[in-house]
C-alpha positions as CSV (number, residue, x, y, z in Angstrom):
1,M,-16.2,15.0,2.1
2,E,-18.0,15.5,-1.2
3,W,-17.3,14.1,-4.7
4,E,-17.9,16.0,-7.9
5,N,-18.1,14.6,-11.4
6,T,-15.3,15.5,-13.7
7,S,-13.5,14.4,-16.9
8,I,-9.8,13.5,-17.1
9,N,-7.6,12.0,-19.8
10,I,-6.3,8.6,-18.8
11,K,-4.6,6.1,-21.2
12,N,-5.2,8.5,-24.1
13,K,-9.0,8.6,-23.5
14,D,-11.3,11.1,-21.7
15,R,-12.9,9.4,-18.7
16,Q,-15.8,10.4,-16.5
17,V,-14.7,10.0,-12.9
18,C,-15.4,11.5,-9.5
19,Y,-13.0,13.9,-7.7
20,N,-12.6,14.8,-4.1
21,D,-11.0,18.2,-3.6
22,E,-10.2,17.8,0.1
23,L,-8.0,14.8,-0.5
24,N,-7.0,15.6,-4.2
25,L,-8.4,12.2,-5.0
26,F,-10.0,10.5,-8.0
27,K,-12.2,7.4,-8.2
28,R,-14.3,5.7,-10.8
29,K,-18.0,6.5,-10.6
30,R,-18.9,3.0,-9.7
31,T,-16.3,2.6,-7.1
32,F,-17.4,2.4,-3.5
33,C,-16.6,5.5,-1.4
34,G,-14.6,4.5,1.6
35,I,-13.8,8.0,2.9
36,R,-16.6,7.9,5.5
37,C,-14.7,5.1,7.4
38,L,-11.4,7.0,7.2
39,N,-12.8,9.9,9.3
40,H,-12.6,7.6,12.3
41,W,-8.8,7.6,11.9
42,K,-8.7,11.0,13.6
43,C,-8.4,9.1,16.9
44,I,-5.0,7.9,15.9
45,G,-3.5,11.3,16.7
46,D,-4.6,10.8,20.3
47,H,-2.2,7.8,20.5
48,I,0.6,8.5,18.1
49,D,2.5,11.8,17.6
50,L,1.9,12.4,13.9
51,T,4.7,15.0,13.7
52,N,7.2,12.1,14.2
53,K,8.8,10.2,11.3
54,L,6.4,7.3,10.9
55,T,6.2,4.1,8.8
56,A,2.8,2.9,7.7
57,I,1.8,-0.1,5.6
58,E,-1.5,-0.9,4.0
59,I,-2.5,-4.3,2.7
60,G,-5.0,-3.7,-0.1
61,S,-4.9,-0.2,-1.7
62,H,-7.4,-0.5,-4.5
63,E,-7.7,3.0,-6.1
64,G,-5.8,4.8,-3.4
65,Q,-8.5,6.4,-1.2
66,S,-6.9,5.3,2.0
67,A,-3.4,6.0,0.7
68,M,-4.3,9.6,-0.1
69,Y,-5.9,10.0,3.3
70,F,-2.8,8.7,5.0
71,L,-0.6,11.1,3.1
72,K,-2.9,14.1,3.8
73,N,-3.8,13.6,7.4
74,I,-1.6,11.0,9.1
75,L,1.8,11.0,7.6
76,I,2.3,14.7,7.9
77,N,6.1,14.5,8.6
78,P,7.8,14.7,5.2
79,E,10.1,11.8,6.1
80,S,7.2,9.5,6.9
81,K,6.7,6.6,4.5
82,L,3.6,4.6,3.3
83,F,4.1,1.1,1.8
84,C,1.1,0.1,-0.4
85,I,0.7,-3.6,-1.2
86,D,-1.9,-4.8,-3.7
87,P,-1.9,-7.3,-6.6
88,W,-4.1,-4.9,-8.6
89,F,-5.6,-7.7,-10.6
90,K,-6.8,-6.7,-14.1
91,S,-10.3,-7.4,-15.5
92,S,-10.4,-10.2,-18.0
93,W,-11.5,-7.9,-20.9
94,S,-8.6,-5.6,-20.3
95,I,-6.3,-8.3,-21.6
96,T,-7.6,-7.7,-25.1
97,D,-8.7,-4.1,-24.8
98,H,-5.8,-2.1,-23.3
99,S,-7.9,1.0,-23.0
100,V,-10.0,-0.5,-20.3
101,L,-9.6,1.3,-17.0
102,N,-8.3,-0.8,-14.1
103,Y,-8.1,-0.1,-10.4
104,E,-4.3,0.3,-10.7
105,D,-4.7,3.1,-13.3
106,I,-6.7,5.2,-10.8
107,F,-4.2,4.4,-8.1
108,D,-1.3,5.5,-10.2
109,L,-3.1,8.6,-11.2
110,N,-3.7,9.4,-7.5
111,K,-0.1,8.6,-6.6
112,S,1.3,10.9,-9.3
113,N,-1.2,13.7,-8.6
114,N,-0.1,14.6,-5.1
115,D,2.8,16.5,-3.7
116,K,3.9,13.6,-1.4
117,N,4.5,11.1,-4.2
118,D,8.0,10.3,-2.9
119,Q,6.6,9.2,0.5
120,L,4.6,6.4,-1.1
121,I,6.2,3.1,-2.0
122,K,4.2,0.8,-4.2
123,Y,4.5,-3.0,-4.3
124,K,2.4,-4.9,-6.9
125,G,1.9,-8.4,-5.7
126,L,0.3,-10.7,-3.1
127,N,0.7,-10.0,0.6
128,K,2.2,-13.5,1.2
129,D,4.9,-12.7,-1.4
130,Y,5.6,-9.2,0.0
131,Y,6.1,-10.6,3.5
132,K,9.1,-12.6,2.1
133,T,10.9,-9.5,0.7
134,D,13.9,-7.9,2.3
135,E,12.1,-4.6,2.3
136,F,9.4,-6.0,4.6
137,K,11.9,-7.8,6.8
138,K,13.6,-4.5,7.6
139,L,10.4,-2.6,8.4
140,E,9.5,-1.4,11.9
141,I,5.8,-0.3,11.6
142,D,4.0,2.5,13.4
143,I,0.6,2.0,11.6
144,A,-0.8,-0.9,9.6
145,Y,-4.1,-0.9,7.7
146,V,-5.5,-4.2,6.5
147,D,-8.2,-4.2,3.8
148,D,-7.5,-7.2,1.5
149,I,-9.5,-10.1,0.2
150,H,-11.4,-10.6,3.6
151,T,-10.8,-14.3,4.0
152,Y,-10.0,-15.8,7.4
153,E,-6.7,-17.2,6.2
154,S,-5.5,-14.0,4.7
155,T,-6.5,-11.9,7.7
156,K,-4.8,-14.3,10.0
157,L,-1.6,-14.2,7.8
158,N,-1.7,-10.4,8.0
159,I,-2.0,-10.5,11.8
160,D,0.8,-13.0,12.2
161,K,3.2,-11.0,10.0
162,L,2.3,-7.4,10.9
163,F,1.7,-7.5,14.6
164,P,5.3,-8.6,15.5
165,K,6.6,-5.8,13.3
166,L,4.4,-3.2,15.0
167,K,6.2,-1.0,17.5
168,I,4.9,-0.7,21.0
169,G,2.3,2.0,20.9
170,G,1.7,1.3,17.2
171,I,-1.7,1.0,15.6
172,I,-3.3,-1.7,13.4
173,I,-6.6,-1.1,11.6
174,F,-8.9,-3.7,10.2
175,D,-11.4,-2.7,7.6
176,D,-14.7,-4.6,7.1
177,Y,-14.7,-5.9,10.6
178,D,-18.3,-5.8,11.8
179,G,-21.1,-6.3,9.2
180,K,-23.9,-5.0,11.5
181,F,-22.6,-1.5,10.7
182,C,-22.8,-2.0,7.0
183,D,-26.5,-1.3,6.6
184,P,-28.7,-1.0,9.7
185,N,-31.8,-1.6,7.7
186,D,-30.6,-4.9,6.4
187,P,-29.7,-7.5,9.1
188,N,-27.9,-9.7,6.6
189,A,-25.9,-6.9,4.9
190,G,-22.1,-7.2,4.9
191,Y,-21.8,-10.4,7.0
192,H,-20.6,-12.6,4.2
193,W,-17.8,-10.0,3.7
194,T,-17.0,-9.2,7.3
195,D,-17.5,-12.5,9.2
196,P,-14.2,-14.1,8.2
197,V,-12.3,-10.9,9.1
198,K,-14.1,-10.7,12.5
199,K,-13.4,-14.3,13.3
200,A,-9.6,-13.9,12.8
201,V,-9.5,-10.5,14.6
202,D,-11.6,-11.7,17.5
203,E,-9.3,-14.7,18.0
204,F,-6.3,-12.3,17.9
205,I,-7.8,-10.1,20.5
206,Y,-8.7,-13.1,22.7
207,Y,-5.2,-14.5,22.8
208,N,-3.4,-11.1,23.0
209,I,-5.8,-9.2,25.4
210,N,-2.9,-8.2,27.7
211,D,-0.8,-6.8,24.8
212,I,-3.4,-4.6,23.1
213,E,-6.0,-1.9,23.6
214,V,-9.0,-1.5,21.3
215,I,-9.3,2.2,20.7
216,F,-12.1,2.2,18.2
217,N,-14.7,-0.5,17.4
218,N,-17.3,-0.1,14.7
219,Y,-17.4,-1.2,11.0
220,Q,-13.6,-0.9,11.3
221,I,-11.7,-1.8,14.4
222,I,-8.5,0.0,15.5
223,I,-6.1,-1.7,17.9
224,K,-3.1,-0.4,19.7
225,K,-0.1,-2.5,20.8
226,I,0.8,-1.8,24.4
């Protein structure tokens, strides 16, 4: 999946951004490209019938790369829904300069620029607050994707709240799981970012080994509830 440089008007100003035609997806030039990890999600179709009406939730949406991949490749049934939860914190200088481009601006652009906009439900706020909402309490989840602040405590909270809501046969994906796959030429790369996630996920696997199946294990880990 390739990116091309382009210009688009956002917040009444022409911006130099990158565009991916395959996913109809924009990102800022300095934003990390996470699409390479999403290619591994093709294995989900071996475990879940993607033509069914599905409910997916992602904790941490950033600029919407994973959300657009969900809508394009996973949630192909027009009645499927994707719930995107993110606080979308703004940079400090954007408080005084409203023309500054924030992550949420790109997310909103991507959300409005696709033909499945009505399948995406956006919640701006912290995961711990969303888990208290009536909307979350009513959900039965087929697929969950966790890519938030990468602390042990937040990862554990996501597990404690999401796994009980996951249907039998459902999938939960953790991003930034194993730092050794971050940069094979740097033995220290990524570990400060992934170790807290790995600790929480490994504990979860250990105590639930009879209730889960690991279907993919690399930089991300994909787990099925059985």
